[in-house]
C-alpha positions as CSV (number, residue, x, y, z in Angstrom):
1,M,-20.1,16.8,-10.5
2,S,-17.5,16.0,-13.3
3,E,-16.2,12.6,-14.1
4,E,-12.9,13.4,-12.6
5,E,-14.5,14.4,-9.3
6,E,-16.8,11.4,-9.1
7,P,-15.7,8.9,-6.5
8,G,-14.6,5.5,-7.5
9,W,-11.8,3.8,-9.4
10,E,-11.5,2.1,-12.8
11,V,-11.5,-1.7,-12.7
12,D,-8.3,-3.4,-13.8
13,P,-9.3,-5.5,-16.8
14,D,-6.5,-8.0,-16.1
15,D,-7.8,-8.6,-12.6
16,E,-10.3,-11.4,-13.3
17,W,-11.5,-11.8,-9.7
18,G,-11.8,-8.1,-9.3
19,V,-13.8,-7.8,-12.5
20,A,-16.2,-10.6,-11.4
21,V,-16.8,-9.0,-8.0
22,I,-17.5,-5.5,-9.4
23,A,-19.7,-6.9,-12.1
24,T,-21.8,-8.8,-9.5
25,V,-22.1,-5.7,-7.3
26,G,-23.1,-3.6,-10.4
27,R,-25.7,-6.1,-11.5
28,Q,-27.3,-6.3,-8.0
29,L,-27.5,-2.5,-7.9
30,K,-29.2,-2.3,-11.3
31,L,-31.7,-5.1,-10.5
32,R,-32.7,-3.4,-7.2
33,R,-33.0,0.0,-8.9
34,E,-35.2,-1.4,-11.7
35,A,-37.3,-3.3,-9.3
36,L,-38.3,0.0,-7.7
37,G,-39.0,1.5,-11.1
38,M,-36.3,4.1,-10.5
39,S,-34.5,5.7,-13.5
40,V,-30.8,6.1,-13.6
41,A,-31.3,9.9,-13.5
42,D,-33.6,9.7,-10.4
43,F,-31.2,7.3,-8.6
44,G,-28.2,9.4,-9.4
45,K,-29.9,12.5,-8.0
46,A,-31.0,10.6,-4.9
47,V,-27.5,9.4,-4.1
48,G,-25.8,12.6,-5.2
49,Y,-23.8,11.3,-8.1
50,G,-23.8,11.8,-11.8
51,E,-25.6,9.5,-14.3
52,D,-22.3,8.6,-15.9
53,L,-20.9,7.2,-12.7
54,V,-24.1,5.2,-12.0
55,Y,-23.9,3.6,-15.5
56,K,-20.3,2.7,-14.9
57,V,-20.9,1.2,-11.5
58,E,-23.9,-0.8,-12.7
59,G,-21.9,-1.9,-15.8
60,G,-19.0,-3.2,-13.7
61,K,-16.7,-0.6,-15.1
62,R,-16.2,1.5,-11.9
63,I,-15.3,0.4,-8.3
64,P,-17.8,2.1,-6.0
65,R,-16.6,3.6,-2.8
66,P,-18.1,2.7,0.6
67,E,-20.2,5.9,0.8
68,Y,-21.7,5.2,-2.6
69,L,-22.9,1.7,-1.4
70,D,-24.2,3.2,1.9
71,K,-26.3,5.8,0.1
72,A,-27.5,3.2,-2.5
73,D,-28.6,0.9,0.3
74,R,-30.8,3.6,1.8
75,V,-32.2,4.8,-1.5
76,L,-33.0,1.3,-2.7
77,K,-34.3,0.2,0.7
78,A,-32.0,-2.8,0.7
79,G,-32.0,-3.2,4.4
80,G,-28.2,-3.5,4.6
81,L,-27.7,-6.0,1.9
82,I,-26.0,-3.6,-0.5
83,A,-24.0,-2.0,2.3
84,A,-22.8,-5.5,3.2
85,M,-21.1,-5.7,-0.2
86,K,-18.5,-3.2,1.0
87,E,-16.4,-6.0,2.4
88,D,-16.0,-7.7,-1.0
89,V,-15.5,-4.4,-2.8
90,E,-12.8,-3.3,-0.3
91,K,-10.8,-6.4,-1.2
92,V,-10.6,-5.4,-4.9
93,R,-10.2,-1.7,-4.5
94,Y,-6.4,-2.0,-4.9
95,P,-4.4,-3.5,-7.8
96,K,-3.9,-7.2,-7.9
97,R,-0.2,-7.0,-7.4
98,V,-0.6,-4.8,-4.3
99,R,-3.2,-7.1,-2.9
100,A,-0.8,-10.1,-3.3
101,L,1.9,-8.2,-1.4
102,A,-0.5,-7.0,1.3
103,G,-1.7,-10.6,1.7
104,L,1.9,-11.9,2.2
105,E,2.6,-9.1,4.7
106,A,-0.6,-9.9,6.6
107,K,0.7,-13.5,7.1
108,A,4.3,-12.8,7.9
109,V,5.7,-13.2,11.4
110,E,9.0,-11.5,10.4
111,L,9.9,-8.9,7.8
112,L,13.4,-7.9,6.8
113,S,13.9,-5.0,4.5
114,Y,16.9,-3.0,3.2
115,G,16.2,-0.1,0.9
116,N,18.9,1.9,-0.9
117,H,16.7,4.3,-2.9
118,N,13.4,5.0,-1.2
119,L,11.8,4.4,2.2
120,H,9.9,1.1,2.5
121,G,6.1,1.6,1.8
122,L,5.3,0.5,5.4
123,L,7.3,3.5,6.7
124,Q,5.9,6.2,4.4
125,T,3.5,8.9,5.4
126,E,0.5,9.5,3.1
127,E,2.1,12.9,1.9
128,Y,5.5,11.3,1.3
129,A,3.9,8.4,-0.6
130,S,1.8,10.7,-2.7
131,A,4.8,12.9,-3.6
132,L,7.0,9.9,-4.4
133,L,4.4,8.3,-6.7
134,R,3.9,11.6,-8.5
135,T,7.6,11.4,-9.7
136,R,6.7,8.5,-11.9
137,R,6.7,8.9,-15.7
138,P,4.7,8.8,-17.7
139,V,2.3,10.7,-15.5
140,S,-0.5,8.6,-14.1
141,P,-4.1,9.8,-14.0
142,E,-5.2,11.4,-10.7
143,D,-7.5,8.6,-9.7
144,Q,-4.8,6.0,-10.2
145,L,-2.4,8.0,-8.0
146,E,-5.0,8.2,-5.4
147,Q,-5.7,4.5,-5.6
148,A,-1.9,3.7,-5.3
149,V,-1.5,5.9,-2.2
150,A,-4.6,4.4,-0.6
151,A,-3.3,0.9,-1.3
152,R,0.0,1.7,0.3
153,M,-1.6,3.2,3.4
154,A,-3.9,0.1,3.7
155,R,-0.9,-2.1,4.0
156,K,-0.1,-0.4,7.3
157,A,-2.7,-2.6,8.9
158,I,0.3,-4.8,9.7
159,Y,1.1,-2.6,12.7
160,E,-2.3,-3.4,14.2
161,R,-1.9,-7.2,14.1
162,S,-1.8,-9.3,17.2
163,P,0.5,-11.0,17.8
164,A,2.7,-8.3,16.2
165,P,5.2,-9.4,13.6
166,E,8.9,-8.5,14.0
167,L,9.8,-5.8,11.5
168,S,13.4,-4.9,10.7
169,F,14.2,-2.0,8.3
170,V,17.7,-0.8,7.3
171,L,17.6,2.6,5.6
172,E,20.3,4.2,3.6
173,E,21.1,7.7,4.8
174,T,20.4,9.2,1.4
175,T,16.7,8.0,1.6
176,L,16.4,10.2,4.8
177,R,18.0,13.3,3.2
178,R,16.2,13.3,-0.1
179,P,13.5,16.0,0.3
180,V,10.7,14.1,-1.4
181,G,7.6,16.4,-1.5
182,G,9.6,19.3,0.0
183,K,10.9,20.3,3.4
184,M,7.7,20.0,5.4
185,V,6.8,16.6,4.0
186,L,10.3,15.4,4.8
187,R,10.0,16.7,8.4
188,K,6.7,14.9,8.9
189,Q,8.2,11.8,7.4
190,L,11.2,11.9,9.8
191,E,8.8,12.5,12.8
192,H,6.8,9.5,11.6
193,L,9.9,7.3,11.5
194,L,10.7,8.3,15.1
195,E,7.2,7.3,16.2
196,V,7.3,4.0,14.4
197,A,10.7,3.2,15.8
198,Q,9.2,3.4,19.3
199,L,7.1,0.3,18.6
200,R,8.5,-2.7,20.4
201,N,8.3,-5.0,17.4
202,V,10.0,-2.5,15.0
203,E,13.7,-2.0,14.6
204,I,14.9,0.8,12.3
205,Q,18.6,1.1,11.4
206,V,20.4,3.7,9.3
207,M,23.3,2.9,6.9
208,P,25.6,5.9,6.8
209,M,26.7,7.0,3.4
210,D,30.4,6.5,4.2
211,R,29.8,2.7,4.7
212,W,30.0,1.4,1.2
213,D,31.6,-2.0,1.7
214,H,28.5,-4.1,2.1
215,P,26.3,-6.3,-0.2
216,G,23.5,-3.9,-0.4
217,T,25.0,-1.9,-3.3
218,G,23.0,-4.1,-5.7
219,G,19.6,-2.9,-4.6
220,R,16.8,-3.7,-2.2
221,V,16.7,-6.8,-0.1
222,Q,13.4,-8.1,1.3
223,V,12.5,-11.2,3.1
224,L,9.1,-12.3,4.6
225,K,9.0,-15.2,7.0
226,F,5.9,-17.1,7.9
227,A,4.7,-19.1,10.9
228,D,5.0,-22.5,9.2
229,G,8.7,-21.9,8.6
230,T,8.5,-21.0,5.0
231,A,9.7,-17.6,3.6
232,V,9.8,-15.6,0.4
233,G,12.3,-12.9,-0.6
234,R,13.7,-10.9,-3.4
235,M,16.7,-8.7,-4.2
236,D,17.1,-6.4,-7.2
237,D,20.3,-7.8,-8.6
238,E,19.7,-11.5,-7.8
239,F,17.4,-14.1,-9.4
240,N,16.3,-11.5,-12.0
241,G,14.7,-9.5,-9.2
242,R,11.9,-12.1,-8.9
243,P,10.4,-13.4,-5.6
244,V,12.1,-16.6,-4.5
245,D,11.2,-19.2,-1.9
246,E,13.8,-22.0,-2.2
247,P,16.0,-22.5,0.9
248,R,19.2,-22.1,-1.0
249,Q,18.1,-18.8,-2.5
250,L,16.7,-17.5,0.8
251,R,20.0,-18.3,2.5
252,I,21.8,-16.0,0.1
253,L,19.3,-13.2,0.8
254,E,19.5,-13.7,4.6
255,L,23.3,-13.8,4.5
256,R,23.4,-10.5,2.7
257,Y,20.8,-8.9,4.9
258,G,22.7,-10.0,8.0
259,I,25.9,-8.4,6.8
260,I,24.0,-5.2,5.9
261,R,22.4,-5.1,9.3
262,A,25.7,-5.6,11.0
263,E,27.3,-2.7,9.1
264,A,24.5,-0.2,9.8
265,L,24.2,1.9,13.0
266,T,22.5,0.2,15.9
267,A,18.8,0.9,16.5
268,R,19.7,3.3,19.3
269,E,22.3,5.1,17.2
270,S,19.9,5.3,14.3
271,L,17.2,6.9,16.4
272,A,19.7,9.6,17.5
273,F,20.8,10.0,13.9
274,I,17.2,10.6,12.7
275,E,16.6,13.0,15.6
276,R,19.7,15.0,14.5
277,M,18.5,15.0,10.9
278,L,15.1,16.3,12.0
279,G,16.8,19.1,13.9
280,E,18.7,20.1,10.7
281,T,15.6,20.0,8.4
């Protein structure tokens, strides 16, 4: 099995906590292997992976996937102790920035999102997300693309929360017409939007292209509200695009989002609009 085919992702050197977790897991794997008097070559053969990957995992340079840890647990007769590390490893599989965003979304009781360029990550299908990320330049290595897609899909756990958060999305018409990934990928994406729109806690609205007189022309608007009354938000052309949490700044973002929401089609009209688009695709 070549290095490119070997499962696992590189550790982000700037992610101090992630580096520490993976280094600890690698050290435990190495100690248990050596305690059994097993060579790297024999262990690699037993778990079905190359020696290079084993060295990288034990050296804290590679993030092992769940199946690697399951196989290692059996081979090293760890009685579930190595497999139990999957929970910690799962937390660092994704980039630090994405983990921070997912952490905020996991705590939010309300999400407001307007997008004028691409669909929000929480609305994307895996195929759409993959095609979209592949447009980035310079081109990213395949394992980084795979990691980015997996991280985006993992954020969708927000739909399974109970109690469910209120989610409001306003989508520009152009984001629904751009054939990201090709016609079939777009069709599946539109079908997915129709499915998500049926959820009681989700409201999807479409902003027709002929409605230009609204404060969303400056870019994305996003606001996350939490149970304790606090919130965090951002807008591309305000506050240097940085996240803000001061009441005065948040009022500006909510004011803009409120106007955008009022200018868009209603949820019912938007659903019919997306259905028509699907019929045309």
